[in-house]
C-alpha positions in Angstrom: 8.1 8.9 11.0 7.6 7.0 7.7 9.6 7.7 4.6 8.8 8.5 1.0 5.5 10.4 1.8 3.6 7.3 2.9 2.2 7.1 6.4 0.8 4.4 8.7 -2.8 3.5 7.7 -2.5 5.1 4.2 -4.6 3.3 1.7 -2.5 2.2 -1.3 -2.7 0.2 -4.5 -0.1 -2.1 -6.0 1.5 -0.9 -9.2 2.8 -4.4 -10.1 1.9 -8.0 -9.5 3.3 -9.8 -6.4 2.8 -13.4 -7.5 4.7 -14.8 -4.5 1.9 -13.4 -2.3 -1.0 -14.1 -4.7 -1.5 -10.4 -5.3 -1.9 -8.5 -8.6 -1.5 -5.0 -9.8 -4.4 -2.7 -8.7 -5.2 -4.6 -5.4 -5.8 -2.2 -2.6 -4.3 -2.5 0.9 -3.4 -0.5 4.0 0.1 0.3 5.3 0.4 -1.2 8.8 4.1 -1.0 9.5 7.4 0.3 8.1 9.8 -2.6 7.9 12.8 -0.8 6.6 13.4 2.5 4.7 11.2 2.3 1.6 9.6 -1.1 2.6 6.2 -1.4 4.2 4.0 -4.1 5.5 0.7 -3.8 3.7 -2.5 -5.6 4.7 -5.0 -6.5 2.0 -8.6 -7.0 3.0 -11.8 -7.9 1.2 -14.9 -5.7 0.9 -16.1 -6.9 4.3 -12.8 -5.9 6.0 -11.5 -9.5 6.4 -7.7 -9.6 5.8 -6.6 -12.1 3.1 -3.0 -11.2 2.6 0.0 -9.4 4.3 3.0 -8.6 2.3 6.2 -6.5 2.5 6.0 -4.0 -0.4 8.6 -1.6 -1.7 7.6 2.0 -2.0 8.2 1.9 -5.8 5.4 -0.8 -6.0 2.8 1.4 -4.3 0.4 4.2 -5.4 -1.2 6.3 -2.7 -5.0 6.6 -3.0 -6.8 9.8 -2.1 -10.4 10.1 -1.0 -10.3 13.9 -0.7 -9.4 16.5 -3.3 -5.7 17.3 -3.5 -3.7 20.0 -5.2 -1.5 19.0 -8.1 2.1 20.2 -7.8 3.1 22.3 -10.7 
């Protein structure tokens, strides 16, 4: 089970730049593995599905993206 309400294959966006990996805030990737509590391996692919980067990313650097309506917690 993955921690911090992220799951395997979740689509996420970076909330900050990761210059060591050539990635910038807003780039979209997919969680492919949990490396440690709160650290995920994220694969970044172009619009054709070709991967261009893999990076370990801390949960605080990720924003979950939703394609279906979700309820806002009050």
